[in-house]
C-alpha positions as CSV (number, residue, x, y, z in Angstrom):
1,X,39.3,6.9,-15.0
2,X,38.7,8.1,-11.5
3,X,35.6,10.1,-10.6
4,X,35.2,11.9,-7.3
5,X,32.3,10.9,-5.1
6,X,30.1,13.8,-6.0
7,X,30.5,13.2,-9.8
8,X,29.9,9.5,-9.3
9,X,26.7,10.2,-7.5
10,X,25.7,12.8,-10.1
11,X,26.3,10.5,-13.1
12,X,24.9,7.5,-11.3
13,X,21.7,9.4,-10.6
14,X,21.5,10.4,-14.2
15,X,21.9,6.8,-15.3
16,X,19.2,5.7,-12.8
17,X,16.8,8.4,-14.0
18,X,17.3,7.3,-17.6
19,X,16.7,3.7,-16.7
20,X,13.6,4.6,-14.9
21,X,12.3,6.6,-17.8
22,X,12.9,3.6,-20.2
23,X,11.2,1.2,-17.8
24,X,8.2,3.5,-17.4
25,X,7.8,3.7,-21.2
26,X,8.0,-0.1,-21.4
27,X,5.4,-0.5,-18.7
28,X,3.0,2.0,-20.4
29,X,3.4,0.1,-23.6
30,X,2.8,-3.3,-22.0
31,X,-0.2,-2.1,-20.0
32,X,-1.8,-0.5,-23.0
33,X,-1.5,-3.6,-25.1
34,X,-2.7,-5.9,-22.3
35,X,-5.5,-3.5,-21.5
36,X,-6.8,-3.6,-25.0
37,X,-6.7,-7.4,-25.0
38,X,-8.5,-7.6,-21.7
39,X,-11.1,-5.0,-22.8
40,X,-11.8,-7.0,-26.0
41,X,-12.2,-10.2,-24.1
42,X,-14.6,-8.7,-21.6
43,X,-16.7,-7.1,-24.4
44,X,-16.9,-10.6,-26.1
45,X,-18.0,-12.2,-22.9
46,X,-20.2,-9.6,-21.3
47,X,-21.0,-7.1,-24.1
48,X,-20.2,-3.4,-24.2
49,X,-20.5,-1.5,-20.9
50,X,-23.5,0.7,-20.3
51,X,-23.0,4.4,-20.1
52,X,-22.9,5.6,-16.5
53,X,-25.9,7.5,-15.2
54,X,-25.4,11.1,-14.3
């Protein structure tokens, strides 16, 4: 199937946007999991953080 250049750019852009959205969700998930793990380890080693002064 032949696609004109404009349609190729359009559908290629849609595919890249979809891939970027999937990768963004994967990164959010990974950073959330590792952040919890790191926060737990820091609390074990140093205790809970103090509340900031206002």
